[in-house]
C-alpha positions as CSV (number, residue, x, y, z in Angstrom):
1,X,2.6,-2.7,26.2
2,X,3.4,0.8,25.5
3,X,2.6,0.6,22.0
4,X,-0.8,-0.9,22.8
5,X,-1.9,1.2,25.6
6,X,-0.3,4.7,24.4
7,X,0.4,4.5,20.8
8,X,-2.2,2.9,19.2
9,X,-5.5,4.4,20.9
10,X,-4.0,8.3,20.0
11,X,-3.2,6.9,16.5
12,X,-6.5,5.6,16.0
13,X,-8.3,9.1,17.3
14,X,-5.9,11.0,14.9
15,X,-6.7,8.6,11.9
16,X,-10.5,9.0,12.6
17,X,-10.1,12.7,12.7
18,X,-7.9,12.9,9.6
19,X,-10.4,10.4,7.7
20,X,-13.6,12.4,8.8
21,X,-11.7,15.9,7.6
22,X,-11.0,14.0,4.4
23,X,-7.1,14.6,5.1
24,X,-5.4,12.2,2.8
25,X,-2.2,13.5,3.6
26,X,-2.5,13.0,7.2
27,X,-4.1,9.4,6.9
28,X,-1.4,8.4,4.7
29,X,1.4,9.7,7.0
30,X,-0.1,8.1,9.9
31,X,-0.4,4.7,8.2
32,X,3.1,4.8,7.2
33,X,4.5,5.7,10.5
34,X,2.4,2.9,12.3
35,X,3.4,0.5,9.6
36,X,7.4,1.4,10.6
37,X,6.5,1.2,14.1
38,X,5.1,-2.3,13.6
39,X,7.7,-3.7,11.8
40,X,10.4,-2.2,14.1
41,X,8.7,-3.9,17.0
42,X,9.2,-7.2,15.0
43,X,12.9,-6.4,14.2
44,X,13.2,-5.7,18.5
45,X,12.2,-9.0,19.4
46,X,14.4,-11.7,20.1
47,X,14.9,-13.2,17.7
48,X,14.0,-10.5,15.5
49,X,10.9,-11.3,13.1
50,X,11.5,-10.1,9.4
51,X,8.5,-9.6,7.4
52,X,10.0,-7.2,5.0
53,X,12.3,-7.9,2.3
54,X,14.6,-5.7,0.0
55,X,11.5,-5.3,-2.3
56,X,9.6,-4.0,0.6
57,X,12.1,-1.4,1.8
58,X,12.5,-0.2,-2.1
59,X,8.8,0.2,-2.5
60,X,9.0,2.5,0.9
61,X,12.2,4.3,-0.6
62,X,9.9,4.9,-4.0
63,X,7.0,6.2,-1.9
64,X,8.9,8.8,-0.1
65,X,10.8,9.8,-3.4
66,X,7.4,10.1,-4.9
67,X,6.2,12.4,-2.4
68,X,9.2,14.5,-2.0
69,X,9.0,14.9,-6.0
70,X,5.3,16.2,-5.9
71,X,5.8,18.4,-2.8
72,X,3.1,16.9,-1.0
73,X,2.2,13.4,0.3
74,X,0.3,11.6,-2.6
75,X,1.2,8.0,-1.9
76,X,1.2,6.1,1.3
77,X,1.9,2.5,2.1
78,X,1.3,-0.1,5.0
79,X,2.6,-3.5,5.3
80,X,0.7,-6.3,7.0
81,X,2.5,-9.3,8.4
82,X,4.3,-10.0,5.2
83,X,6.4,-8.4,2.5
84,X,3.3,-7.0,0.3
85,X,2.7,-3.4,0.2
86,X,-0.5,-1.7,0.4
87,X,-0.4,1.4,-1.6
88,X,-2.7,4.3,-0.6
89,X,-3.5,6.9,-3.1
90,X,-6.3,9.3,-4.3
91,X,-7.8,8.7,-7.5
92,X,-6.4,11.9,-9.1
93,X,-3.0,10.5,-8.6
94,X,-3.2,6.6,-9.2
95,X,-2.1,6.6,-12.8
96,X,1.2,8.6,-11.9
97,X,1.8,6.5,-8.9
98,X,1.2,3.3,-10.9
99,X,3.9,4.8,-13.5
100,X,6.5,5.2,-10.9
101,X,5.9,1.7,-9.5
102,X,5.6,0.2,-13.0
103,X,9.0,2.1,-14.3
104,X,11.1,0.1,-11.3
105,X,8.9,-2.7,-10.8
106,X,7.7,-3.6,-14.2
107,X,6.6,-7.3,-15.4
108,X,9.0,-9.7,-16.5
109,X,9.2,-9.6,-20.2
110,X,6.2,-11.7,-21.4
111,X,4.2,-11.3,-18.6
112,X,2.6,-7.8,-19.2
113,X,-1.3,-9.3,-19.6
114,X,-3.0,-9.3,-16.4
115,X,0.1,-7.6,-14.5
116,X,-2.0,-4.6,-13.4
117,X,-5.8,-5.9,-12.8
118,X,-7.1,-2.8,-14.4
119,X,-5.9,-2.2,-17.8
120,X,-7.6,1.1,-18.5
121,X,-5.4,2.3,-15.5
122,X,-2.0,0.7,-16.6
123,X,-2.8,2.5,-20.1
124,X,-3.2,5.6,-18.4
125,X,-0.4,5.3,-16.5
126,X,2.1,4.7,-19.6
127,X,1.0,8.2,-20.8
128,X,1.3,10.1,-17.4
129,X,4.4,11.9,-16.6
130,X,6.1,11.6,-13.3
131,X,6.7,14.0,-10.5
132,X,9.5,16.6,-11.7
133,X,12.9,15.3,-9.8
134,X,11.4,11.9,-9.1
135,X,14.1,9.9,-11.1
136,X,16.9,12.1,-9.3
137,X,15.2,11.2,-5.8
138,X,15.2,7.4,-6.9
139,X,17.6,6.2,-9.1
140,X,17.2,2.6,-8.8
141,X,17.3,0.5,-12.1
142,X,14.4,-1.3,-12.9
143,X,13.8,-4.7,-11.3
144,X,11.5,-6.7,-13.5
145,X,9.8,-9.5,-11.6
146,X,10.5,-8.2,-8.3
147,X,6.4,-7.4,-7.8
148,X,4.7,-10.3,-8.9
149,X,1.3,-8.4,-9.3
150,X,-0.2,-5.0,-9.1
151,X,-3.9,-5.2,-7.9
152,X,-5.7,-1.6,-8.0
153,X,-8.8,-1.4,-5.8
154,X,-11.3,1.3,-4.7
155,X,-12.8,2.0,-1.3
156,X,-16.0,0.0,-0.9
157,X,-19.3,0.5,0.9
158,X,-18.0,-0.9,4.2
159,X,-19.4,-3.8,6.2
160,X,-22.8,-5.3,5.1
161,X,-24.9,-7.6,7.1
162,X,-25.8,-10.5,4.9
163,X,-28.4,-13.1,4.9
164,X,-27.6,-16.8,5.9
165,X,-28.1,-17.7,2.2
166,X,-25.0,-15.7,1.4
167,X,-22.8,-17.1,4.4
168,X,-19.7,-18.6,3.9
169,X,-19.1,-19.9,7.3
170,X,-21.6,-21.4,9.5
171,X,-22.5,-20.3,13.2
172,X,-19.4,-22.0,14.5
173,X,-17.1,-20.0,11.8
174,X,-16.4,-23.3,10.1
175,X,-16.5,-23.1,6.1
176,X,-19.7,-24.2,4.7
177,X,-19.2,-26.8,2.2
178,X,-20.5,-26.1,-1.4
């Protein structure tokens, strides 16, 4: 109840202000803190709820090591109710962030094609240096296959009102059968 009444509203105000100010560091930091708190709350139930796994926790450590090596917050994470990370990064740091992820979570041998949905970004990442000191801060050995796929997306135009012909659900919210 405390989180819902006090923490979330204040954090939403902070997040909106940081977003409007185009303050990526604060947006990413708030997203990480909120994700951490959500999962801590899940662990505080009885019986505890475990959404994240060892790979999830390794991704968190990678993000913090990356930011420490860069000397600024360039990469953020959030997890929904599941083990899959959503990484937040600005365009100018995307290749470097992907290089770090691919170094430690490469595809299994023979599964390289399509592992990253944007081949051009994957190619750029292969030619991009990691922040100095990253390897010392995150000495984990590569874990091929620990991550199944990497999807790179961009911020879109936001919600849009579509006409009925484009609807996927009827007025009752049920799927329209094709």
